[in-house]
N, C-alpha and C positions, 0 to 999 in steps of 0.2 A: 470250848469250854464254856460251859454256860455261866454268867458274870451271878457273883451269888448277890450284890446288891438287889439283884430284882428278884429276890426271890422273898415270899414268908412262909412261917411255918400256918398248919394246921390241922384239926385237932376231927376226930369225926365221934358224937357224942350221940350214941340209941336214934341213925342215923340223918342226926344232924349234922352241920360244917359249920365250925368255928374257927374264928381267931382270939388268940388269947388276948390280942390289944391288937388298935386299930393303926397302920400304921402312919396312919396323916391328923389323925386328930388326939389319940392314942387313948379311946374308950377301951375300956376292959371287957375280957367276953365277950364278942360282936359274935351277932350269930346270921352269916352270910348265906343271902338268896340264894343257894346252890344247894343240888344234891347229890350223895355218893355217886350214881349212875353218871349223873355229867362228866363228875371227874374221868371217869373212863373215855368218852368222848373227845374231852381236852386233851387228855395222853395222845391220842389216837389220830392228833393233829388239825380240830377244829378248835377255833379261835371263839373266846368268850368274854362278852364285857362283864366285869362283876361291878355292881353299884352297892357300895358299903352304905348300909340303910343309917348307918349313926352321921357320917356328913357328908351322907351323898359324893362323893370324890369317889373317880370311877380308875379304871385300867382294865385293862382285856388282858386276860388269861392265857395266854401260848403252850402251856404244857405244867404239868404235874406232877410228882410221886408220889409215896407215901406218907410223906411228912412235910413236901413245901410246894406251895404253889410258885409257878413261873412268871412273871409280867414281862408287859414289853417298854415297863419304866423302868426306875429307881424307886426301891421301897423304903431301902434301909441306910444309912449314911454311914459309912466305913471312918 
């Protein structure tokens, strides 16, 4: 079972990937340095280091679906 606390929602707007809020510094509407074609590679098993441009915190993305990114560490508190 996938741990929900390791997931974070994202949106694709006009070919760019955004998160509504950074899980670390709470900055709003953060443009991620990630392209939609990279999401299919991540979903196929390729790990990807994601550095949030707002606060420079890093997570390794392990998987994704149409709504959520799955990271190797806890992104939300329950």
